[in-house]
VONU-701552 format. One record per residue (C-alpha): z, y, x; residue number from 1. Coordinates in steps of 0.25 Angstrom, whole numbers, plus 5000, padded with zeros to 4 digits. Layout:
BEGIN
{{Z Y X} NUM}
...
end
This chain:
BEGIN
{{4905 5121 4991} 1}
{{4902 5106 4992} 2}
{{4892 5100 4986} 3}
{{4895 5087 4979} 4}
{{4884 5074 4980} 5}
{{4881 5064 4968} 6}
{{4874 5052 4966} 7}
{{4863 5054 4958} 8}
{{4865 5050 4943} 9}
{{4850 5045 4936} 10}
{{4853 5035 4923} 11}
{{4838 5032 4923} 12}
{{4837 5024 4936} 13}
{{4834 5010 4931} 14}
{{4839 4998 4935} 15}
{{4854 5003 4937} 16}
{{4860 4988 4936} 17}
{{4856 4976 4945} 18}
{{4845 4966 4939} 19}
{{4854 4954 4937} 20}
{{4867 4957 4929} 21}
{{4872 4946 4940} 22}
{{4873 4960 4948} 23}
{{4881 4967 4939} 24}
{{4896 4963 4944} 25}
{{4904 4961 4955} 26}
{{4904 4946 4957} 27}
{{4919 4947 4956} 28}
{{4921 4952 4941} 29}
{{4926 4946 4930} 30}
{{4914 4946 4923} 31}
{{4909 4936 4933} 32}
{{4921 4927 4933} 33}
{{4922 4926 4918} 34}
{{4906 4921 4916} 35}
{{4909 4910 4927} 36}
{{4923 4908 4919} 37}
{{4914 4906 4907} 38}
{{4902 4898 4915} 39}
{{4912 4887 4920} 40}
{{4918 4884 4905} 41}
{{4916 4875 4895} 42}
{{4905 4880 4883} 43}
{{4898 4868 4877} 44}
{{4907 4871 4864} 45}
{{4901 4884 4863} 46}
{{4886 4881 4865} 47}
{{4886 4866 4857} 48}
{{4890 4876 4846} 49}
{{4878 4883 4844} 50}
{{4866 4877 4838} 51}
{{4854 4885 4844} 52}
{{4848 4890 4833} 53}
{{4845 4905 4829} 54}
{{4845 4915 4839} 55}
{{4849 4914 4853} 56}
{{4867 4914 4854} 57}
{{4873 4919 4868} 58}
{{4878 4910 4876} 59}
{{4893 4907 4876} 60}
{{4895 4907 4890} 61}
{{4890 4922 4887} 62}
{{4900 4925 4875} 63}
{{4912 4920 4882} 64}
{{4912 4928 4894} 65}
{{4909 4940 4887} 66}
{{4921 4936 4878} 67}
{{4930 4933 4891} 68}
{{4926 4944 4897} 69}
{{4928 4954 4889} 70}
{{4943 4952 4883} 71}
{{4946 4949 4899} 72}
{{4940 4964 4900} 73}
{{4947 4968 4887} 74}
{{4934 4969 4878} 75}
{{4937 4961 4864} 76}
{{4929 4965 4854} 77}
{{4916 4959 4852} 78}
{{4908 4974 4852} 79}
{{4915 4977 4863} 80}
{{4909 4966 4870} 81}
{{4894 4969 4866} 82}
{{4896 4984 4870} 83}
{{4901 4979 4884} 84}
{{4889 4971 4886} 85}
{{4883 4983 4886} 86}
{{4892 4991 4895} 87}
{{4897 4983 4904} 88}
{{4892 4977 4917} 89}
{{4903 4964 4916} 90}
{{4899 4961 4902} 91}
{{4884 4963 4905} 92}
{{4884 4952 4916} 93}
{{4893 4944 4906} 94}
{{4881 4945 4896} 95}
{{4871 4943 4906} 96}
{{4867 4961 4900} 97}
{{4865 4954 4886} 98}
{{4872 4959 4876} 99}
{{4880 4950 4865} 100}
{{4882 4957 4850} 101}
{{4897 4957 4846} 102}
{{4894 4948 4835} 103}
{{4890 4937 4841} 104}
{{4903 4939 4850} 105}
{{4911 4941 4839} 106}
{{4904 4928 4833} 107}
{{4904 4921 4846} 108}
{{4918 4923 4848} 109}
{{4923 4919 4833} 110}
{{4914 4908 4834} 111}
{{4919 4899 4846} 112}
{{4932 4907 4848} 113}
{{4941 4889 4847} 114}
{{4928 4887 4858} 115}
{{4932 4901 4867} 116}
{{4949 4899 4865} 117}
{{4943 4886 4871} 118}
{{4939 4890 4882} 119}
{{4953 4894 4887} 120}
{{4958 4883 4892} 121}
{{4943 4880 4901} 122}
{{4945 4893 4907} 123}
{{4959 4890 4913} 124}
{{4953 4878 4917} 125}
{{4947 4885 4925} 126}
{{4959 4894 4932} 127}
{{4965 4879 4931} 128}
{{4954 4873 4941} 129}
{{4955 4889 4951} 130}
{{4970 4886 4951} 131}
{{4973 4900 4945} 132}
{{4982 4893 4933} 133}
{{4990 4883 4936} 134}
{{4999 4882 4922} 135}
{{5015 4881 4930} 136}
{{5023 4890 4922} 137}
{{5016 4894 4908} 138}
{{5022 4909 4905} 139}
{{5022 4910 4889} 140}
{{5022 4923 4878} 141}
{{5016 4930 4867} 142}
{{5011 4944 4865} 143}
{{5011 4952 4849} 144}
{{4997 4954 4849} 145}
{{4989 4962 4839} 146}
{{4984 4959 4826} 147}
{{4970 4964 4821} 148}
{{4978 4970 4808} 149}
{{4988 4980 4807} 150}
{{5004 4978 4801} 151}
{{5001 4988 4791} 152}
{{4991 4979 4785} 153}
{{5003 4968 4781} 154}
{{5008 4965 4768} 155}
{{5022 4961 4769} 156}
{{5028 4950 4756} 157}
{{5037 4959 4748} 158}
{{5024 4972 4749} 159}
{{5014 4961 4745} 160}
{{5024 4958 4733} 161}
{{5026 4970 4727} 162}
{{5011 4974 4730} 163}
{{5007 4962 4724} 164}
{{5015 4966 4712} 165}
{{5011 4979 4710} 166}
{{4996 4976 4710} 167}
{{4999 4965 4698} 168}
{{5006 4975 4691} 169}
{{4994 4985 4693} 170}
{{4984 4973 4690} 171}
{{4991 4973 4677} 172}
{{4991 4986 4674} 173}
{{4975 4987 4677} 174}
{{4972 4977 4667} 175}
{{4979 4982 4655} 176}
{{4972 4997 4657} 177}
{{4957 4990 4658} 178}
{{4963 4982 4644} 179}
{{4967 4997 4641} 180}
{{4951 5002 4648} 181}
{{4945 5004 4632} 182}
{{4957 5011 4626} 183}
{{4963 5021 4638} 184}
{{4953 5029 4647} 185}
{{4956 5025 4661} 186}
{{4956 5033 4675} 187}
{{4942 5035 4677} 188}
{{4943 5031 4691} 189}
{{4951 5020 4690} 190}
{{4942 5005 4690} 191}
{{4950 4994 4683} 192}
{{4942 4983 4690} 193}
{{4943 4988 4703} 194}
{{4956 4991 4704} 195}
{{4961 4977 4696} 196}
{{4950 4971 4711} 197}
{{4957 4979 4718} 198}
{{4971 4973 4715} 199}
{{4968 4959 4714} 200}
{{4961 4961 4728} 201}
{{4975 4966 4733} 202}
{{4982 4955 4725} 203}
{{4974 4944 4732} 204}
{{4977 4950 4745} 205}
{{4991 4951 4741} 206}
{{4992 4936 4737} 207}
{{4985 4931 4752} 208}
{{4994 4939 4757} 209}
{{5007 4933 4751} 210}
{{5003 4919 4750} 211}
{{5000 4923 4766} 212}
{{5015 4927 4768} 213}
{{5021 4917 4758} 214}
{{5013 4905 4769} 215}
{{5018 4909 4780} 216}
{{5032 4911 4775} 217}
{{5032 4897 4771} 218}
{{5028 4894 4783} 219}
{{5040 4902 4792} 220}
{{5049 4897 4780} 221}
{{5043 4883 4785} 222}
{{5048 4884 4801} 223}
{{5061 4893 4798} 224}
{{5067 4882 4789} 225}
{{5063 4871 4803} 226}
{{5070 4880 4811} 227}
{{5080 4882 4802} 228}
{{5084 4866 4798} 229}
{{5084 4866 4815} 230}
{{5093 4876 4818} 231}
{{5103 4869 4806} 232}
{{5100 4856 4811} 233}
{{5105 4862 4824} 234}
{{5116 4869 4821} 235}
{{5121 4853 4813} 236}
{{5120 4847 4825} 237}
{{5129 4855 4831} 238}
{{5138 4856 4820} 239}
{{5140 4839 4820} 240}
{{5142 4839 4836} 241}
{{5157 4847 4833} 242}
{{5152 4859 4835} 243}
{{5149 4874 4831} 244}
{{5135 4880 4830} 245}
{{5134 4893 4832} 246}
{{5126 4906 4824} 247}
{{5125 4908 4810} 248}
{{5118 4898 4802} 249}
{{5103 4897 4802} 250}
{{5098 4902 4790} 251}
{{5087 4896 4780} 252}
{{5075 4899 4779} 253}
{{5067 4907 4769} 254}
{{5056 4900 4763} 255}
{{5051 4917 4754} 256}
{{5041 4925 4762} 257}
{{5051 4937 4765} 258}
{{5047 4954 4760} 259}
{{5041 4958 4776} 260}
{{5031 4944 4777} 261}
{{5019 4949 4777} 262}
{{5004 4946 4781} 263}
{{4994 4955 4788} 264}
{{4981 4957 4777} 265}
{{4972 4964 4791} 266}
{{4975 4949 4799} 267}
{{4982 4940 4792} 268}
{{4987 4927 4804} 269}
{{4993 4943 4810} 270}
{{5006 4945 4810} 271}
{{5018 4957 4810} 272}
{{5023 4955 4823} 273}
{{5036 4961 4833} 274}
{{5029 4969 4846} 275}
{{5037 4976 4857} 276}
{{5043 4988 4854} 277}
{{5049 4984 4840} 278}
{{5036 4986 4833} 279}
{{5025 4976 4823} 280}
{{5013 4973 4823} 281}
{{5003 4964 4817} 282}
{{5000 4955 4827} 283}
{{4998 4938 4833} 284}
{{5006 4933 4844} 285}
{{4998 4930 4855} 286}
{{5004 4918 4864} 287}
{{4999 4916 4879} 288}
{{5006 4908 4892} 289}
{{5001 4909 4906} 290}
{{5000 4902 4916} 291}
{{5012 4910 4926} 292}
{{5005 4910 4938} 293}
{{4989 4913 4935} 294}
{{4992 4921 4923} 295}
{{4983 4914 4914} 296}
{{4985 4912 4899} 297}
{{4988 4898 4896} 298}
{{4989 4895 4882} 299}
{{4987 4907 4870} 300}
{{4989 4905 4857} 301}
{{4991 4915 4845} 302}
{{5001 4913 4835} 303}
{{5008 4923 4824} 304}
{{5022 4920 4825} 305}
{{5027 4934 4829} 306}
{{5038 4927 4841} 307}
{{5035 4917 4851} 308}
{{5046 4908 4848} 309}
{{5034 4896 4841} 310}
{{5024 4898 4853} 311}
{{5031 4890 4865} 312}
{{5024 4878 4857} 313}
{{5012 4881 4854} 314}
{{5010 4885 4870} 315}
{{5013 4872 4874} 316}
{{5004 4869 4865} 317}
{{4994 4874 4869} 318}
{{4995 4874 4883} 319}
{{4997 4856 4881} 320}
{{4984 4856 4878} 321}
{{4978 4862 4890} 322}
{{4987 4853 4900} 323}
{{4975 4845 4903} 324}
{{4967 4856 4909} 325}
{{4978 4865 4914} 326}
{{4990 4858 4915} 327}
{{5005 4859 4910} 328}
{{5012 4870 4914} 329}
{{5025 4868 4921} 330}
{{5036 4882 4914} 331}
{{5034 4887 4901} 332}
{{5041 4902 4903} 333}
{{5042 4911 4888} 334}
{{5051 4922 4885} 335}
{{5062 4923 4874} 336}
{{5053 4922 4862} 337}
{{5049 4908 4866} 338}
{{5064 4904 4867} 339}
{{5068 4892 4859} 340}
{{5075 4880 4859} 341}
{{5062 4872 4855} 342}
{{5053 4879 4863} 343}
{{5061 4876 4876} 344}
{{5058 4862 4873} 345}
{{5045 4862 4869} 346}
{{5042 4867 4884} 347}
{{5050 4857 4889} 348}
{{5045 4847 4881} 349}
{{5031 4853 4884} 350}
{{5034 4849 4899} 351}
{{5038 4863 4905} 352}
{{5049 4871 4907} 353}
{{5053 4882 4898} 354}
{{5057 4896 4902} 355}
{{5060 4899 4889} 356}
{{5070 4912 4889} 357}
{{5082 4912 4880} 358}
{{5083 4927 4880} 359}
{{5082 4940 4888} 360}
{{5087 4941 4901} 361}
{{5096 4954 4904} 362}
{{5091 4961 4916} 363}
{{5098 4967 4929} 364}
{{5107 4954 4928} 365}
{{5120 4956 4937} 366}
{{5117 4953 4952} 367}
{{5127 4940 4954} 368}
{{5120 4933 4941} 369}
{{5106 4936 4946} 370}
{{5110 4929 4959} 371}
{{5121 4919 4952} 372}
{{5116 4904 4957} 373}
{{5107 4895 4945} 374}
{{5116 4887 4936} 375}
{{5115 4870 4938} 376}
{{5104 4866 4928} 377}
{{5109 4858 4915} 378}
{{5112 4843 4916} 379}
{{5112 4833 4905} 380}
{{5106 4826 4893} 381}
{{5109 4837 4883} 382}
{{5103 4848 4891} 383}
{{5090 4854 4882} 384}
{{5078 4860 4889} 385}
{{5084 4873 4883} 386}
{{5097 4869 4893} 387}
{{5086 4870 4904} 388}
{{5079 4881 4902} 389}
{{5089 4888 4899} 390}
{{5096 4887 4913} 391}
{{5083 4886 4920} 392}
{{5082 4900 4917} 393}
{{5092 4904 4922} 394}
{{5089 4900 4937} 395}
{{5083 4910 4946} 396}
{{5070 4898 4946} 397}
{{5069 4900 4931} 398}
{{5073 4915 4930} 399}
{{5060 4915 4939} 400}
{{5050 4908 4933} 401}
{{5054 4915 4919} 402}
{{5053 4928 4927} 403}
{{5036 4924 4927} 404}
{{5036 4924 4915} 405}
{{5035 4939 4909} 406}
{{5023 4943 4924} 407}
{{5013 4933 4918} 408}
{{5013 4931 4904} 409}
{{5019 4947 4899} 410}
{{5006 4951 4910} 411}
{{4997 4942 4902} 412}
{{4999 4950 4888} 413}
{{4998 4962 4895} 414}
{{4985 4962 4901} 415}
{{4980 4957 4890} 416}
{{4984 4970 4882} 417}
{{4986 4979 4891} 418}
{{4973 4976 4901} 419}
{{4964 4969 4892} 420}
{{4968 4976 4880} 421}
{{4968 4967 4870} 422}
{{4980 4972 4862} 423}
{{4975 4968 4848} 424}
{{4966 4956 4842} 425}
{{4954 4961 4838} 426}
{{4951 4950 4827} 427}
{{4961 4944 4816} 428}
{{4967 4929 4812} 429}
{{4974 4920 4820} 430}
{{4963 4913 4824} 431}
{{4954 4923 4830} 432}
{{4967 4930 4836} 433}
{{4968 4918 4842} 434}
{{4954 4916 4847} 435}
{{4956 4930 4852} 436}
{{4968 4927 4860} 437}
{{4964 4917 4866} 438}
{{4951 4926 4871} 439}
{{4961 4935 4874} 440}
{{4969 4924 4886} 441}
{{4955 4919 4891} 442}
{{4952 4933 4895} 443}
{{4963 4935 4899} 444}
{{4961 4924 4909} 445}
{{4949 4923 4914} 446}
{{4954 4938 4917} 447}
{{4964 4931 4924} 448}
{{4957 4923 4931} 449}
{{4946 4931 4936} 450}
{{4959 4939 4944} 451}
{{4962 4925 4950} 452}
{{4947 4923 4955} 453}
{{4947 4935 4961} 454}
{{4959 4932 4968} 455}
{{4957 4919 4973} 456}
{{4944 4925 4979} 457}
{{4952 4937 4986} 458}
{{4961 4927 4989} 459}
{{4949 4918 4996} 460}
{{4943 4932 5002} 461}
{{4957 4934 5010} 462}
{{4958 4920 5014} 463}
{{4943 4918 5020} 464}
{{4946 4934 5026} 465}
{{4956 4930 5033} 466}
{{4956 4917 5037} 467}
end
């Protein structure tokens, strides 16, 4: 019978770790890369905000490295970050064997959410200086990210009105019972003041919810009215030209709230949104634009709109704020959810070439249709940006450019949700959620930049060894 020999296991042996925390990690490690990037950032807005009074604070560079590395590796909550500073060698390296408590981590993240978001551009500037970021072709898309709220905590306008009527009726009944309390015996377990207060509190919540629904309905009405007037004016112009407009006459919008309009009582800024598979979730619409060549996110924002139709202009506005530092994209790719004539014109006015699909292409096209020559480019004074884009998307070159969209932006959301493990916002409220999305996108970019840095090192070693 063969006898096995094993290494001895003695947990009482002292000094198992190196003497210096710098020796804990290999040279090529994401934690080292994050620390090096943070050391290159301008942290004056953070440092100058401290007064110097009270107990010593954690240095902003340590806290930022901790947050960035956490979001890049799937550790998001402040309690898990604190625990990781004890359990993980990489987190120990980042914190120099110190252990910031979860309250300090959470307070730092809340206090400096605007300043942290502003670092997004600085990090991209480092990528541009390293020649990873090209800003040539940009792919735009959105994903529904679940809110920190249940859709079952939503209150519809119809049910709110029904419940309000019921509670008011019960309040009247309780007041009548209070008047007869001395003359008639009441149930022993019934406390009229407590029951009245409970209903008054609920009526206050319902009134606030109804006011919010009515405010949103007014916003929607103004937007739909503007869209309706544009359609009417367009059809009138067609009639004046002697032609007959196609399709049905546009229907004027209604100003009143709809019965199914609702507000969530847990996170009122979130919305019920359709998701893939035909289901609905209480969610936010997270938008991102990715540089096709590098895969880096160059624009990000959160919207409460359930579709992407109105998100081209906000993306262009944010990209415009970074032109001096990062450059201007040459082309914008987007799927059918972003298609509209005004969006195509917006991209054209911005100075980029639009590739926004008008409809889904059929699969398995006939052989000769796939190899037919391109149609000539439309010419003339009446040719619009939309006409040119439609022609462009039918050319071989245009189809090849648009095909880059699916292989760049969709993997970005897949990595964030499946690899990094972020499928639901941990915070509530539009401002907090926006800051959280900025942090997640920054963590993604750092992860991507590290991979490119390691590829550059491998290429350099290969070139030098082969030379």
